[in-house]
C-alpha positions in Angstrom: 9.3 0.0 15.9 10.9 -0.6 12.4 11.1 1.6 9.3 11.6 1.1 5.6 15.2 1.4 4.4 14.3 3.2 1.2 11.4 4.2 -1.0 10.7 1.3 -3.4 8.4 0.0 -6.0 7.4 -3.5 -7.2 5.1 -5.1 -9.7 3.2 -8.4 -9.8 0.6 -9.8 -12.2 -2.3 -12.0 -11.2 -4.9 -13.3 -13.6 -4.1 -10.5 -16.1 -4.4 -7.7 -13.4 -1.3 -5.8 -12.8 -0.5 -4.5 -9.3 2.1 -1.8 -8.8 3.3 -1.5 -5.2 5.1 1.5 -3.7 6.4 2.4 -0.2 7.3 5.8 1.0 8.8 7.3 4.1 6.4 9.7 5.7 6.4 11.6 9.0 3.1 13.5 8.9 -0.4 13.2 7.6 0.4 16.2 5.3 3.3 14.2 3.8 0.9 11.3 3.1 -1.6 13.7 1.4 1.1 15.3 -0.8 2.5 11.9 -1.8 -1.0 10.6 -2.6 -1.7 13.8 -4.7 1.3 12.9 -6.8 -0.5 9.7 -7.9 -3.5 11.6 -9.3 -3.5 11.3 -13.1 0.0 9.6 -13.1 -1.2 6.1 -13.7 -3.7 6.5 -16.5 -6.1 3.5 -16.9 -5.5 2.3 -13.4 -8.8 1.1 -11.8 -7.8 1.5 -8.1 -5.2 3.2 -6.1 -5.3 1.7 -2.6 -3.2 2.8 0.4 -2.5 2.4 4.0 -0.1 4.2 6.4 1.2 4.1 9.9 3.1 7.0 11.4 4.0 8.6 14.7 3.2 12.3 14.6 3.8 14.5 17.7 3.7 11.4 19.8 0.4 10.2 18.4 0.0 7.0 16.4 -1.8 7.6 13.1 -3.1 4.7 11.0 -5.4 4.8 8.0 -6.3 2.9 4.9 -8.5 3.4 1.8 -10.0 0.7 -0.5 -10.6 3.1 -3.4 -13.8 1.3 -4.5 -12.6 -2.3 -4.0 -14.9 -4.5 -1.9 -14.9 -3.8 1.8 -12.0 -5.3 3.6 -10.3 -6.5 0.4 -7.5 -4.0 -0.2 -6.7 -1.3 2.4 -7.1 -3.4 5.5 -4.6 -6.1 4.3 -2.0 -3.4 3.7 -2.5 -1.8 7.1 -2.4 -5.3 8.8 0.9 -6.0 7.1 2.4 -2.8 8.5 1.1 -3.6 11.9 2.3 -7.2 11.9 5.8 -6.1 10.8 5.7 -3.2 13.2 6.6 -0.8 10.4 6.2 2.9 11.2 6.4 6.1 9.2 5.5 4.3 6.1 2.9 4.8 3.3 2.1 1.7 1.2 0.3 2.3 -2.1 -0.9 -0.4 -4.5 -2.2 0.7 -8.0 -4.3 -1.9 -9.8 -4.8 -2.2 -13.5 -7.8 -4.5 -14.0 -7.2 -7.4 -16.4 -10.7 -8.4 -17.0 -10.9 -11.3 -14.6 -12.7 -10.9 -11.3 -10.5 -12.1 -8.4 -13.2 -12.2 -5.7 -12.6 -10.8 -2.2 -10.2 -13.6 -1.2 -8.2 -13.2 -4.4 -8.0 -9.5 -3.9 -6.8 -9.8 -0.3 -4.1 -12.2 -1.5 -3.1 -10.0 -4.4 -2.9 -6.7 -2.5 -1.0 -8.5 0.3 1.4 -10.0 -2.1 2.0 -6.7 -3.9 2.7 -5.0 -0.5 4.9 -7.8 0.7 7.0 -7.6 -2.5 7.4 -3.9 -1.9 8.6 -4.4 1.7 10.8 -7.4 0.9 14.4 -6.8 2.1 13.4 -3.2 2.8 12.8 -3.1 6.5 15.4 -1.8 9.0 15.6 -4.3 11.8 17.0 -1.8 14.3 
């Protein structure tokens, strides 16, 4: 089990869409909810706020994702899959998308959300 070193944000642009990635340390579903509530209204004009988390709460593994209106399987699942593959726990990944007018397609969305999340986790995972 690995954890993020610090809360971090990143930004990438793909075909005029801007993707803002964030990672947060969380230790409960309540902390996830309060963190997500802080995004409400903060990023005006953003089309989607997608998230995934993995945490251990009272000895129980909790995992969840949300596509926030993106096509099924194109946004939240890639974020959760990344956390699982890297065995990162007690982490909330959030990616905010500003639509740039060019449709990316499901494959393009998967790559874009994955890249934004990878950039956020880059050099930010405790190997112990």
